[in-house]
N, C-alpha and C positions, 0 to 999 in steps of 0.2 A: 504494500500500500504506500502510495506517495501522495503528499499533499502540496499544493501550490497556492499560496495566498497572493492576492493582487488587489489593486484598487487604492492603495495608499497614495498620498500626495500632500501637497501644501494647500491649505485652505485658510480662510479667515474665520475668526471667532463668529459663531452663530450659523455657519454654513453646515452642510451635510456631506457625508461621504458614504459610499457603500463598498464594503470589502467583500471579496469573494474568496472562497477556499475550494479549489477543485480537488476532488478525491479520485485518484486513479488506482486500479486494482480492486480486489474484492474485500470488502469490509463486512463482517458478519453482523447480523442483527440478533440481539439488540446492541446498540452502540451509543456512544455519547460523543457529540461534537462540541468542542469548547474553543472559545476565543480567549486568549490571554493577551496581556500587554506588559511591556517592560520599558519604563522610562529610564533615562541615563541616571546611574547611581542609585536606582531604586530596585526593590525586589519585584519579581514578576507577580502579577495579580490577575485574578480571574475577572473576565469581562462579562461573558455570557456562556451559558451551557444549554445544550439541547439534547435530550435523550429521545431515542426512537419511541414514538408513542405520544409525543407532544409535551413532555415534561420539560419546561424551561426554567432557568433561574438566571439571575443577574447580580453582578456586583452592585453595591449600594449606589455608587456613582453613576452606574449605567441605567438604573431604574428610571423609566419614563422618558429616556432619551435614546436608548439603543434598542434595537430589535434583532434577534437572531432568528433565522429561518432556513429552511432546507428546500431544495428542489431535487427530489429523489431521481427524477428522470435525467437530470443533468449531473447527478453526483456532486452537487455543489452546495455549500453552506454559505450563507450570507450574513453580514453584520451591517445593518443599516444604522448609521450614527448621525443623529440630529443634534442641533444646537451645540455644536462642538465648542469646546473651551480650550484655551492654551494649555491647561493642565491635562488635556487628553493627548498631548503630544507624547508619542511612544512608538516603539516597534510592536506591531500587533502580530501575534502568532495564532495559527489554528492547530488544533490537536484532535486526533481521532482515537477514541478508546474502544477497541473491540472487546466487548464484555464476554464473548464466548471464548476467544483465544487468550484473553487477559493480556493484550498487548496494546501499548499506547504509541501512536505514531505522531511525529511532529513534522511540520513543514517549516521552511525558511520564512522569516517574518516579512512584513511590509511596513514601511515607515509612514506614519501619519504625523504631520506637523501642522499645528494650528497656531496661526499668528494672531496677535491681539490688535 
């Protein structure tokens, strides 16, 4: 299984971005798709998580602003980020946790920079 995140870039505060995470290979079900982020000098933190079946959860900072979704036909997970703030600046990573094989896969991150 390989993951490829894309969609990062430079935006101004208040704008939106949609990140994509394309999954190639066979990922068993059930599974959990998770977006994390890591800002310079900071620990990695959970942004949003989606388990097959529709169980989603968000980091406190993401509640009400970010939305995680899946397109199973495209094997892609999205992170819609609205009302972005400078403190959202970070490298965003997607991860896929195959709950049957008990393997967690990571992809390279995509940089999001929010200017004030």
